[in-house]
PDB file of N, H, CA, C and O in Angstrom:
ATOM      1  N   MET A   1     -22.304   3.916  45.660  1.00  0.00           N
ATOM      2  CA  MET A   1     -21.056   3.152  45.560  1.00  0.00           C
ATOM      3  C   MET A   1     -21.183   2.236  44.569  1.00  0.00           C
ATOM      4  O   MET A   1     -20.283   2.032  43.754  1.00  0.00           O
ATOM      5  N   GLU A   2     -22.635   1.438  44.566  1.00  0.00           N
ATOM      6  H   GLU A   2     -23.366   1.604  45.228  1.00  0.00           H
ATOM      7  CA  GLU A   2     -22.930  -0.045  43.227  1.00  0.00           C
ATOM      8  C   GLU A   2     -23.109   1.998  42.159  1.00  0.00           C
ATOM      9  O   GLU A   2     -22.124   2.114  41.430  1.00  0.00           O
ATOM     10  N   GLU A   3     -23.588   2.642  42.108  1.00  0.00           N
ATOM     11  H   GLU A   3     -24.388   2.547  42.700  1.00  0.00           H
ATOM     12  CA  GLU A   3     -23.248   2.966  40.933  1.00  0.00           C
ATOM     13  C   GLU A   3     -22.494   3.288  40.162  1.00  0.00           C
ATOM     14  O   GLU A   3     -22.603   3.153  38.944  1.00  0.00           O
ATOM     15  N   LYS A   4     -21.255   3.959  40.991  1.00  0.00           N
ATOM     16  H   LYS A   4     -21.167   4.069  41.981  1.00  0.00           H
ATOM     17  CA  LYS A   4     -19.942   4.234  40.565  1.00  0.00           C
ATOM     18  C   LYS A   4     -19.511   3.074  39.881  1.00  0.00           C
ATOM     19  O   LYS A   4     -18.878   3.250  38.840  1.00  0.00           O
ATOM     20  N   LEU A   5     -19.780   1.693  40.345  1.00  0.00           N
ATOM     21  H   LEU A   5     -20.294   1.551  41.191  1.00  0.00           H
ATOM     22  CA  LEU A   5     -19.494   0.462  39.362  1.00  0.00           C
ATOM     23  C   LEU A   5     -19.742   0.808  38.233  1.00  0.00           C
ATOM     24  O   LEU A   5     -19.023   1.087  37.274  1.00  0.00           O
ATOM     25  N   ILE A   6     -21.176   0.767  38.438  1.00  0.00           N
ATOM     26  H   ILE A   6     -21.760   0.540  39.218  1.00  0.00           H
ATOM     27  CA  ILE A   6     -21.862   0.165  37.062  1.00  0.00           C
ATOM     28  C   ILE A   6     -21.499   1.164  36.078  1.00  0.00           C
ATOM     29  O   ILE A   6     -21.712   0.817  34.917  1.00  0.00           O
ATOM     30  N   GLU A   7     -20.842   2.696  36.305  1.00  0.00           N
ATOM     31  H   GLU A   7     -20.669   2.978  37.248  1.00  0.00           H
ATOM     32  CA  GLU A   7     -20.900   3.851  36.261  1.00  0.00           C
ATOM     33  C   GLU A   7     -18.685   3.264  35.159  1.00  0.00           C
ATOM     34  O   GLU A   7     -18.305   3.393  33.996  1.00  0.00           O
ATOM     35  N   LEU A   8     -18.039   2.736  36.352  1.00  0.00           N
ATOM     36  H   LEU A   8     -18.348   2.631  37.297  1.00  0.00           H
ATOM     37  CA  LEU A   8     -17.642   2.391  35.681  1.00  0.00           C
ATOM     38  C   LEU A   8     -17.410   1.057  34.507  1.00  0.00           C
ATOM     39  O   LEU A   8     -16.646   1.221  33.556  1.00  0.00           O
ATOM     40  N   GLU A   9     -18.154  -0.234  34.707  1.00  0.00           N
ATOM     41  H   GLU A   9     -18.774  -0.368  35.479  1.00  0.00           H
ATOM     42  CA  GLU A   9     -18.610  -1.214  33.717  1.00  0.00           C
ATOM     43  C   GLU A   9     -18.704  -0.405  32.306  1.00  0.00           C
ATOM     44  O   GLU A   9     -18.243  -0.365  31.166  1.00  0.00           O
ATOM     45  N   THR A  10     -19.420   0.069  32.994  1.00  0.00           N
ATOM     46  H   THR A  10     -19.795   0.036  33.921  1.00  0.00           H
ATOM     47  CA  THR A  10     -20.170   0.913  31.502  1.00  0.00           C
ATOM     48  C   THR A  10     -19.150   1.994  30.369  1.00  0.00           C
ATOM     49  O   THR A  10     -19.274   2.224  29.166  1.00  0.00           O
ATOM     50  N   LYS A  11     -18.175   2.468  31.364  1.00  0.00           N
ATOM     51  H   LYS A  11     -18.074   2.282  32.341  1.00  0.00           H
ATOM     52  CA  LYS A  11     -17.244   3.438  30.677  1.00  0.00           C
ATOM     53  C   LYS A  11     -16.113   1.882  29.860  1.00  0.00           C
ATOM     54  O   LYS A  11     -15.770   1.913  28.678  1.00  0.00           O
ATOM     55  N   PHE A  12     -15.882   1.154  30.457  1.00  0.00           N
ATOM     56  H   PHE A  12     -16.161   1.129  31.417  1.00  0.00           H
ATOM     57  CA  PHE A  12     -15.063  -0.004  30.323  1.00  0.00           C
ATOM     58  C   PHE A  12     -15.145  -0.757  29.139  1.00  0.00           C
ATOM     59  O   PHE A  12     -14.220  -1.290  28.525  1.00  0.00           O
ATOM     60  N   SER A  13     -17.010  -0.739  28.738  1.00  0.00           N
ATOM     61  H   SER A  13     -17.761  -0.306  29.236  1.00  0.00           H
ATOM     62  CA  SER A  13     -17.562  -1.502  27.924  1.00  0.00           C
ATOM     63  C   SER A  13     -17.640  -0.612  26.731  1.00  0.00           C
ATOM     64  O   SER A  13     -17.777  -1.164  25.639  1.00  0.00           O
ATOM     65  N   TYR A  14     -17.567   0.828  26.790  1.00  0.00           N
ATOM     66  H   TYR A  14     -17.456   1.277  27.677  1.00  0.00           H
ATOM     67  CA  TYR A  14     -16.987   1.038  25.885  1.00  0.00           C
ATOM     68  C   TYR A  14     -16.075   1.706  25.028  1.00  0.00           C
ATOM     69  O   TYR A  14     -16.129   2.224  23.912  1.00  0.00           O
ATOM     70  N   GLN A  15     -14.964   1.474  26.170  1.00  0.00           N
ATOM     71  H   GLN A  15     -14.920   1.053  27.077  1.00  0.00           H
ATOM     72  CA  GLN A  15     -13.176   1.456  25.887  1.00  0.00           C
ATOM     73  C   GLN A  15     -13.344   0.414  25.233  1.00  0.00           C
ATOM     74  O   GLN A  15     -13.157   0.585  24.028  1.00  0.00           O
ATOM     75  N   GLU A  16     -13.698  -0.885  25.607  1.00  0.00           N
ATOM     76  H   GLU A  16     -13.850  -1.024  26.586  1.00  0.00           H
ATOM     77  CA  GLU A  16     -13.404  -2.161  24.601  1.00  0.00           C
ATOM     78  C   GLU A  16     -14.107  -2.205  23.252  1.00  0.00           C
ATOM     79  O   GLU A  16     -14.314  -2.928  22.277  1.00  0.00           O
ATOM     80  N   ASP A  17     -14.181  -1.840  23.410  1.00  0.00           N
ATOM     81  H   ASP A  17     -14.013  -1.252  24.202  1.00  0.00           H
ATOM     82  CA  ASP A  17     -15.684  -0.640  22.121  1.00  0.00           C
ATOM     83  C   ASP A  17     -14.674  -0.660  21.455  1.00  0.00           C
ATOM     84  O   ASP A  17     -14.397  -1.566  20.669  1.00  0.00           O
ATOM     85  N   LEU A  18     -13.717   0.715  21.758  1.00  0.00           N
ATOM     86  H   LEU A  18     -13.942   1.451  22.397  1.00  0.00           H
ATOM     87  CA  LEU A  18     -13.532   1.313  20.916  1.00  0.00           C
ATOM     88  C   LEU A  18     -12.202   1.135  20.422  1.00  0.00           C
ATOM     89  O   LEU A  18     -11.857   1.446  19.282  1.00  0.00           O
ATOM     90  N   LEU A  19     -11.063   0.365  21.752  1.00  0.00           N
ATOM     91  H   LEU A  19     -11.342   0.112  22.678  1.00  0.00           H
ATOM     92  CA  LEU A  19      -9.930  -0.608  21.601  1.00  0.00           C
ATOM     93  C   LEU A  19      -9.896  -1.797  19.621  1.00  0.00           C
ATOM     94  O   LEU A  19      -9.127  -2.058  18.695  1.00  0.00           O
ATOM     95  N   SER A  20     -11.678  -2.140  20.208  1.00  0.00           N
ATOM     96  H   SER A  20     -12.302  -1.928  20.960  1.00  0.00           H
ATOM     97  CA  SER A  20     -11.095  -3.060  18.885  1.00  0.00           C
ATOM     98  C   SER A  20     -11.362  -2.192  17.675  1.00  0.00           C
ATOM     99  O   SER A  20     -10.495  -2.181  16.802  1.00  0.00           O
ATOM    100  N   GLU A  21     -12.346  -1.534  17.531  1.00  0.00           N
ATOM    101  H   GLU A  21     -13.050  -1.543  18.241  1.00  0.00           H
ATOM    102  CA  GLU A  21     -12.696  -0.660  16.285  1.00  0.00           C
ATOM    103  C   GLU A  21     -10.658   0.150  15.523  1.00  0.00           C
ATOM    104  O   GLU A  21     -10.380   0.255  14.328  1.00  0.00           O
ATOM    105  N   LEU A  22     -10.184   0.342  16.114  1.00  0.00           N
ATOM    106  H   LEU A  22     -10.409   0.256  17.085  1.00  0.00           H
ATOM    107  CA  LEU A  22      -8.934   0.997  16.987  1.00  0.00           C
ATOM    108  C   LEU A  22      -9.130  -0.412  15.754  1.00  0.00           C
ATOM    109  O   LEU A  22      -9.866  -0.577  14.781  1.00  0.00           O
ATOM    110  N   ASN A  23      -8.263  -1.078  16.289  1.00  0.00           N
ATOM    111  H   ASN A  23      -7.665  -0.943  17.080  1.00  0.00           H
ATOM    112  CA  ASN A  23      -7.317  -2.431  16.192  1.00  0.00           C
ATOM    113  C   ASN A  23      -7.100  -2.623  14.613  1.00  0.00           C
ATOM    114  O   ASN A  23      -6.277  -2.664  13.699  1.00  0.00           O
ATOM    115  N   GLY A  24      -8.866  -2.739  15.086  1.00  0.00           N
ATOM    116  H   GLY A  24      -9.535  -2.707  15.828  1.00  0.00           H
ATOM    117  CA  GLY A  24      -9.230  -3.207  13.191  1.00  0.00           C
ATOM    118  C   GLY A  24      -9.161  -2.035  12.007  1.00  0.00           C
ATOM    119  O   GLY A  24      -9.792  -2.315  10.987  1.00  0.00           O
ATOM    120  N   ILE A  25      -8.404  -0.639  12.028  1.00  0.00           N
ATOM    121  H   ILE A  25      -7.892  -0.412  12.857  1.00  0.00           H
ATOM    122  CA  ILE A  25      -8.436   0.102  11.196  1.00  0.00           C
ATOM    123  C   ILE A  25      -7.259   0.307  11.520  1.00  0.00           C
ATOM    124  O   ILE A  25      -7.018   1.505  11.369  1.00  0.00           O
ATOM    125  N   VAL A  26      -6.402  -0.240  11.886  1.00  0.00           N
ATOM    126  H   VAL A  26      -6.598  -1.213  12.008  1.00  0.00           H
ATOM    127  CA  VAL A  26      -5.134  -0.124  12.662  1.00  0.00           C
ATOM    128  C   VAL A  26      -4.333  -1.705  11.593  1.00  0.00           C
ATOM    129  O   VAL A  26      -3.237  -1.809  11.042  1.00  0.00           O
ATOM    130  N   ALA A  27      -5.327  -2.529  11.686  1.00  0.00           N
ATOM    131  H   ALA A  27      -6.218  -2.445  12.134  1.00  0.00           H
ATOM    132  CA  ALA A  27      -5.249  -4.161  10.744  1.00  0.00           C
ATOM    133  C   ALA A  27      -5.069  -3.505   9.507  1.00  0.00           C
ATOM    134  O   ALA A  27      -4.380  -3.998   8.614  1.00  0.00           O
ATOM    135  N   LYS A  28      -5.462  -2.773   9.437  1.00  0.00           N
ATOM    136  H   LYS A  28      -6.022  -2.373  10.163  1.00  0.00           H
ATOM    137  CA  LYS A  28      -6.968  -2.555   7.588  1.00  0.00           C
ATOM    138  C   LYS A  28      -5.519  -1.314   6.825  1.00  0.00           C
ATOM    139  O   LYS A  28      -5.520  -1.103   5.612  1.00  0.00           O
ATOM    140  N   GLN A  29      -4.934  -0.955   7.324  1.00  0.00           N
ATOM    141  H   GLN A  29      -4.933  -1.127   8.309  1.00  0.00           H
ATOM    142  CA  GLN A  29      -3.626   0.966   7.708  1.00  0.00           C
ATOM    143  C   GLN A  29      -2.354  -0.055   6.722  1.00  0.00           C
ATOM    144  O   GLN A  29      -1.929  -0.069   5.567  1.00  0.00           O
ATOM    145  N   GLN A  30      -2.103  -0.887   8.122  1.00  0.00           N
ATOM    146  H   GLN A  30      -2.448  -0.875   9.060  1.00  0.00           H
ATOM    147  CA  GLN A  30      -0.903  -2.294   7.699  1.00  0.00           C
ATOM    148  C   GLN A  30      -1.605  -3.397   6.674  1.00  0.00           C
ATOM    149  O   GLN A  30      -0.970  -4.434   6.867  1.00  0.00           O
ATOM    150  N   ARG A  31      -2.259  -3.557   6.031  1.00  0.00           N
ATOM    151  H   ARG A  31      -2.775  -2.715   5.874  1.00  0.00           H
ATOM    152  CA  ARG A  31      -2.503  -3.603   4.452  1.00  0.00           C
ATOM    153  C   ARG A  31      -1.973  -3.276   3.381  1.00  0.00           C
ATOM    154  O   ARG A  31      -1.137  -3.644   2.555  1.00  0.00           O
ATOM    155  N   GLN A  32      -3.277  -1.818   3.810  1.00  0.00           N
ATOM    156  H   GLN A  32      -3.955  -1.519   4.481  1.00  0.00           H
ATOM    157  CA  GLN A  32      -2.659  -1.106   2.753  1.00  0.00           C
ATOM    158  C   GLN A  32      -0.748  -0.892   2.450  1.00  0.00           C
ATOM    159  O   GLN A  32      -0.011  -1.391   1.599  1.00  0.00           O
ATOM    160  N   LEU A  33      -0.484   0.073   3.589  1.00  0.00           N
ATOM    161  H   LEU A  33      -1.083   0.478   4.280  1.00  0.00           H
ATOM    162  CA  LEU A  33       0.551  -0.109   3.901  1.00  0.00           C
ATOM    163  C   LEU A  33       1.252  -1.129   3.053  1.00  0.00           C
ATOM    164  O   LEU A  33       1.855  -0.586   2.127  1.00  0.00           O
ATOM    165  N   ASP A  34       1.380  -2.598   3.079  1.00  0.00           N
ATOM    166  H   ASP A  34       0.890  -3.039   3.832  1.00  0.00           H
ATOM    167  CA  ASP A  34       1.897  -3.458   2.331  1.00  0.00           C
ATOM    168  C   ASP A  34       1.730  -3.244   1.209  1.00  0.00           C
ATOM    169  O   ASP A  34       2.592  -2.850   0.423  1.00  0.00           O
ATOM    170  N   GLU A  35       0.261  -3.539   0.904  1.00  0.00           N
ATOM    171  H   GLU A  35      -0.439  -3.859   1.543  1.00  0.00           H
ATOM    172  CA  GLU A  35       0.458  -3.154  -0.579  1.00  0.00           C
ATOM    173  C   GLU A  35       0.916  -2.067  -1.462  1.00  0.00           C
ATOM    174  O   GLU A  35       1.228  -2.201  -2.645  1.00  0.00           O
ATOM    175  N   LEU A  36       0.930  -0.801  -0.666  1.00  0.00           N
ATOM    176  H   LEU A  36       0.677  -0.691   0.295  1.00  0.00           H
ATOM    177  CA  LEU A  36       1.533   0.155  -1.449  1.00  0.00           C
ATOM    178  C   LEU A  36       3.123   0.323  -1.634  1.00  0.00           C
ATOM    179  O   LEU A  36       3.597   1.177  -2.383  1.00  0.00           O
ATOM    180  N   ILE A  37       3.810  -0.469  -0.968  1.00  0.00           N
ATOM    181  H   ILE A  37       3.425  -1.162  -0.359  1.00  0.00           H
ATOM    182  CA  ILE A  37       5.238  -0.828   0.048  1.00  0.00           C
ATOM    183  C   ILE A  37       5.424  -1.569  -1.909  1.00  0.00           C
ATOM    184  O   ILE A  37       6.193  -1.335  -2.841  1.00  0.00           O
ATOM    185  N   SER A  38       4.559  -2.243  -1.751  1.00  0.00           N
ATOM    186  H   SER A  38       3.934  -2.433  -0.994  1.00  0.00           H
ATOM    187  CA  SER A  38       5.128  -3.894  -2.582  1.00  0.00           C
ATOM    188  C   SER A  38       4.221  -3.429  -4.070  1.00  0.00           C
ATOM    189  O   SER A  38       4.136  -4.267  -4.968  1.00  0.00           O
ATOM    190  N   GLU A  39       3.547  -1.998  -4.244  1.00  0.00           N
ATOM    191  H   GLU A  39       3.617  -1.318  -3.514  1.00  0.00           H
ATOM    192  CA  GLU A  39       3.341  -1.749  -5.334  1.00  0.00           C
ATOM    193  C   GLU A  39       4.894  -0.950  -5.496  1.00  0.00           C
ATOM    194  O   GLU A  39       5.449  -1.604  -6.380  1.00  0.00           O
ATOM    195  N   MET A  40       5.658  -0.065  -5.143  1.00  0.00           N
ATOM    196  H   MET A  40       5.207   0.466  -4.425  1.00  0.00           H
ATOM    197  CA  MET A  40       6.996   0.497  -4.807  1.00  0.00           C
ATOM    198  C   MET A  40       7.389   0.261  -5.521  1.00  0.00           C
ATOM    199  O   MET A  40       7.938   0.744  -6.511  1.00  0.00           O
ATOM    200  N   SER A  41       7.001  -1.171  -4.834  1.00  0.00           N
ATOM    201  H   SER A  41       6.555  -1.563  -4.029  1.00  0.00           H
ATOM    202  CA  SER A  41       8.323  -1.905  -4.981  1.00  0.00           C
ATOM    203  C   SER A  41       9.319  -2.719  -7.231  1.00  0.00           C
ATOM    204  O   SER A  41      10.309  -2.964  -7.920  1.00  0.00           O
ATOM    205  N   GLY A  42       7.172  -2.649  -7.000  1.00  0.00           N
ATOM    206  H   GLY A  42       6.368  -2.450  -6.440  1.00  0.00           H
ATOM    207  CA  GLY A  42       7.867  -2.432  -8.720  1.00  0.00           C
ATOM    208  C   GLY A  42       8.178  -1.717  -9.450  1.00  0.00           C
ATOM    209  O   GLY A  42       9.009  -2.018 -10.306  1.00  0.00           O
ATOM    210  N   ILE A  43       7.812  -0.924  -9.399  1.00  0.00           N
ATOM    211  H   ILE A  43       7.137  -0.679  -8.704  1.00  0.00           H
ATOM    212  CA  ILE A  43       8.014   0.647 -10.174  1.00  0.00           C
ATOM    213  C   ILE A  43       9.155   0.984  -9.579  1.00  0.00           C
ATOM    214  O   ILE A  43       9.036   2.205  -9.484  1.00  0.00           O
ATOM    215  N   LYS A  44       9.909   0.776  -9.240  1.00  0.00           N
ATOM    216  H   LYS A  44      10.006  -0.217  -9.317  1.00  0.00           H
ATOM    217  CA  LYS A  44      11.374   0.812  -8.174  1.00  0.00           C
ATOM    218  C   LYS A  44      11.795   0.417  -9.268  1.00  0.00           C
ATOM    219  O   LYS A  44      12.227   1.353  -9.940  1.00  0.00           O
ATOM    220  N   GLU A  45      11.898  -1.041  -9.991  1.00  0.00           N
ATOM    221  H   GLU A  45      11.547  -1.802  -9.445  1.00  0.00           H
ATOM    222  CA  GLU A  45      12.956  -2.231 -11.043  1.00  0.00           C
ATOM    223  C   GLU A  45      11.976  -1.413 -11.909  1.00  0.00           C
ATOM    224  O   GLU A  45      12.541  -0.333 -12.082  1.00  0.00           O
ATOM    225  N   GLN A  46      11.092  -1.403 -12.375  1.00  0.00           N
ATOM    226  H   GLN A  46      10.633  -2.280 -12.234  1.00  0.00           H
ATOM    227  CA  GLN A  46      10.638  -1.304 -13.561  1.00  0.00           C
ATOM    228  C   GLN A  46      11.865   0.069 -13.877  1.00  0.00           C
ATOM    229  O   GLN A  46      12.688  -0.037 -14.787  1.00  0.00           O
ATOM    230  N   LEU A  47      11.796   1.344 -12.940  1.00  0.00           N
ATOM    231  H   LEU A  47      11.128   1.430 -12.201  1.00  0.00           H
ATOM    232  CA  LEU A  47      12.089   2.081 -13.443  1.00  0.00           C
ATOM    233  C   LEU A  47      14.086   2.251 -13.703  1.00  0.00           C
ATOM    234  O   LEU A  47      14.860   2.972 -14.334  1.00  0.00           O
ATOM    235  N   GLN A  48      14.150   1.040 -12.725  1.00  0.00           N
ATOM    236  H   GLN A  48      13.522   0.455 -12.212  1.00  0.00           H
ATOM    237  CA  GLN A  48      15.324   0.369 -12.729  1.00  0.00           C
ATOM    238  C   GLN A  48      15.933  -0.139 -14.479  1.00  0.00           C
ATOM    239  O   GLN A  48      16.811   0.312 -15.216  1.00  0.00           O
ATOM    240  N   ASP A  49      14.999  -1.214 -14.594  1.00  0.00           N
ATOM    241  H   ASP A  49      14.286  -1.580 -13.995  1.00  0.00           H
ATOM    242  CA  ASP A  49      15.389  -1.784 -15.827  1.00  0.00           C
ATOM    243  C   ASP A  49      15.251  -1.007 -16.822  1.00  0.00           C
ATOM    244  O   ASP A  49      16.043  -1.371 -17.691  1.00  0.00           O
ATOM    245  N   ALA A  50      14.465   0.161 -17.257  1.00  0.00           N
ATOM    246  H   ALA A  50      13.822   0.457 -16.552  1.00  0.00           H
ATOM    247  CA  ALA A  50      15.001   1.094 -17.974  1.00  0.00           C
ATOM    248  C   ALA A  50      15.831   1.893 -18.221  1.00  0.00           C
ATOM    249  O   ALA A  50      16.124   2.132 -19.393  1.00  0.00           O
ATOM    250  N   VAL A  51      16.678   2.778 -16.760  1.00  0.00           N
ATOM    251  H   VAL A  51      16.440   2.584 -15.808  1.00  0.00           H
ATOM    252  CA  VAL A  51      17.895   3.259 -16.479  1.00  0.00           C
ATOM    253  C   VAL A  51      18.826   2.467 -17.048  1.00  0.00           C
ATOM    254  O   VAL A  51      19.740   3.128 -17.540  1.00  0.00           O
ATOM    255  N   GLU A  52      18.992   0.782 -17.218  1.00  0.00           N
ATOM    256  H   GLU A  52      18.250   0.244 -16.818  1.00  0.00           H
ATOM    257  CA  GLU A  52      19.252   0.508 -17.673  1.00  0.00           C
ATOM    258  C   GLU A  52      19.324   0.909 -18.944  1.00  0.00           C
ATOM    259  O   GLU A  52      20.127   1.794 -19.239  1.00  0.00           O
ATOM    260  N   ARG A  53      18.590   0.391 -19.803  1.00  0.00           N
ATOM    261  H   ARG A  53      17.938  -0.328 -19.563  1.00  0.00           H
ATOM    262  CA  ARG A  53      18.321  -0.012 -20.948  1.00  0.00           C
ATOM    263  C   ARG A  53      18.338   1.243 -21.066  1.00  0.00           C
ATOM    264  O   ARG A  53      19.289   1.424 -21.827  1.00  0.00           O
ATOM    265  N   GLY A  54      17.855   2.368 -20.780  1.00  0.00           N
ATOM    266  H   GLY A  54      17.083   2.221 -20.163  1.00  0.00           H
ATOM    267  CA  GLY A  54      19.117   3.182 -22.144  1.00  0.00           C
ATOM    268  C   GLY A  54      17.866   4.623 -22.612  1.00  0.00           C
ATOM    269  O   GLY A  54      16.756   4.303 -22.186  1.00  0.00           O
ATOM    270  N   PRO A  55      17.841   5.544 -23.092  1.00  0.00           N
ATOM    271  CA  PRO A  55      17.082   5.962 -23.677  1.00  0.00           C
ATOM    272  C   PRO A  55      16.868   5.305 -25.008  1.00  0.00           C
ATOM    273  O   PRO A  55      17.828   4.811 -25.599  1.00  0.00           O
ATOM    274  N   SER A  56      15.014   5.255 -25.776  1.00  0.00           N
ATOM    275  H   SER A  56      14.233   5.656 -25.295  1.00  0.00           H
ATOM    276  CA  SER A  56      15.217   4.710 -26.883  1.00  0.00           C
ATOM    277  C   SER A  56      15.146   5.822 -28.043  1.00  0.00           C
ATOM    278  O   SER A  56      14.441   6.831 -28.041  1.00  0.00           O
ATOM    279  N   THR A  57      16.209   5.315 -29.213  1.00  0.00           N
ATOM    280  H   THR A  57      16.781   4.495 -29.214  1.00  0.00           H
ATOM    281  CA  THR A  57      16.467   6.165 -30.242  1.00  0.00           C
ATOM    282  C   THR A  57      16.048   5.569 -30.974  1.00  0.00           C
ATOM    283  O   THR A  57      16.555   5.575 -32.096  1.00  0.00           O
ATOM    284  N   GLY A  58      14.860   4.723 -30.675  1.00  0.00           N
ATOM    285  H   GLY A  58      14.448   4.718 -29.764  1.00  0.00           H
ATOM    286  CA  GLY A  58      14.368   4.778 -32.062  1.00  0.00           C
ATOM    287  C   GLY A  58      15.167   3.809 -33.548  1.00  0.00           C
ATOM    288  O   GLY A  58      14.455   3.621 -34.535  1.00  0.00           O
ATOM    289  N   GLN A  59      16.341   3.381 -33.544  1.00  0.00           N
ATOM    290  H   GLN A  59      16.919   3.533 -32.742  1.00  0.00           H
ATOM    291  CA  GLN A  59      17.331   2.801 -34.633  1.00  0.00           C
ATOM    292  C   GLN A  59      16.177   1.439 -34.652  1.00  0.00           C
ATOM    293  O   GLN A  59      15.447   1.185 -35.611  1.00  0.00           O
ATOM    294  N   GLU A  60      16.220   0.701 -33.418  1.00  0.00           N
ATOM    295  H   GLU A  60      16.812   0.908 -32.639  1.00  0.00           H
ATOM    296  CA  GLU A  60      15.785  -0.320 -32.953  1.00  0.00           C
ATOM    297  C   GLU A  60      14.222  -0.811 -33.881  1.00  0.00           C
ATOM    298  O   GLU A  60      13.820  -1.952 -34.105  1.00  0.00           O
ATOM    299  N   GLU A  61      13.620   0.466 -34.260  1.00  0.00           N
ATOM    300  H   GLU A  61      13.946   1.393 -34.078  1.00  0.00           H
ATOM    301  CA  GLU A  61      11.938   0.013 -34.508  1.00  0.00           C
ATOM    302  C   GLU A  61      12.015   0.120 -35.926  1.00  0.00           C
ATOM    303  O   GLU A  61      11.144  -0.612 -36.398  1.00  0.00           O
ATOM    304  N   GLN A  62      13.139   1.128 -37.489  1.00  0.00           N
ATOM    305  H   GLN A  62      13.846   1.722 -37.107  1.00  0.00           H
ATOM    306  CA  GLN A  62      13.295   1.587 -37.843  1.00  0.00           C
ATOM    307  C   GLN A  62      14.922   0.002 -38.542  1.00  0.00           C
ATOM    308  O   GLN A  62      15.605   0.277 -39.529  1.00  0.00           O
ATOM    309  N   ALA A  63      15.081  -1.028 -37.967  1.00  0.00           N
ATOM    310  H   ALA A  63      14.526  -1.252 -37.166  1.00  0.00           H
ATOM    311  CA  ALA A  63      15.934  -2.288 -38.522  1.00  0.00           C
ATOM    312  C   ALA A  63      14.953  -3.103 -39.028  1.00  0.00           C
ATOM    313  O   ALA A  63      14.922  -3.901 -39.965  1.00  0.00           O
ATOM    314  N   GLU A  64      13.679  -2.511 -37.716  1.00  0.00           N
ATOM    315  H   GLU A  64      13.705  -1.863 -36.955  1.00  0.00           H
ATOM    316  CA  GLU A  64      12.329  -3.712 -38.504  1.00  0.00           C
ATOM    317  C   GLU A  64      11.920  -3.971 -39.712  1.00  0.00           C
ATOM    318  O   GLU A  64      11.606  -5.036 -40.242  1.00  0.00           O
ATOM    319  N   GLN A  65      11.969  -2.303 -40.315  1.00  0.00           N
ATOM    320  H   GLN A  65      12.224  -1.437 -39.884  1.00  0.00           H
ATOM    321  CA  GLN A  65      10.971  -2.064 -40.868  1.00  0.00           C
ATOM    322  C   GLN A  65      11.696  -3.075 -42.713  1.00  0.00           C
ATOM    323  O   GLN A  65      12.709  -3.437 -43.312  1.00  0.00           O
ATOM    324  N   PRO A  66      10.071  -3.028 -42.760  1.00  0.00           N
ATOM    325  CA  PRO A  66      11.321  -3.596 -45.001  1.00  0.00           C
ATOM    326  C   PRO A  66      12.003  -3.467 -45.095  1.00  0.00           C
ATOM    327  O   PRO A  66      12.546  -3.194 -44.024  1.00  0.00           O
ATOM    328  N   PRO A  67      12.903  -3.448 -46.247  1.00  0.00           N
ATOM    329  CA  PRO A  67      13.722  -2.831 -46.890  1.00  0.00           C
ATOM    330  C   PRO A  67      13.096  -1.464 -47.637  1.00  0.00           C
ATOM    331  O   PRO A  67      13.654  -0.375 -47.772  1.00  0.00           O
ATOM    332  N   HIS A  68      11.392  -1.983 -48.200  1.00  0.00           N
ATOM    333  H   HIS A  68      10.938  -2.868 -48.090  1.00  0.00           H
ATOM    334  CA  HIS A  68      10.606  -1.011 -48.589  1.00  0.00           C
ATOM    335  C   HIS A  68      10.055   0.694 -48.360  1.00  0.00           C
ATOM    336  O   HIS A  68       9.492   1.602 -48.971  1.00  0.00           O
ATOM    337  N   TYR A  69      10.534   0.439 -47.314  1.00  0.00           N
ATOM    338  H   TYR A  69      10.992  -0.299 -46.818  1.00  0.00           H
ATOM    339  CA  TYR A  69      10.121   1.991 -46.630  1.00  0.00           C
ATOM    340  C   TYR A  69      10.422   2.698 -46.397  1.00  0.00           C
ATOM    341  O   TYR A  69       9.679   3.563 -45.933  1.00  0.00           O
TER     342      TYR A  69
END
């Protein structure tokens, strides 16, 4: 009976360690997801700004050149 109890306590100890390790992995993945979501939001805003500005025709650059060109 005592051997069974020791075996169960050992298994429980390993499970606690595994659970702690998995919790750390999940927390790390959540931080990575948060970073990716933030980056995607920034890219989305840049894309929306580019769409709102429309295609660049190059006329702005030509207007800025001095007349002797």
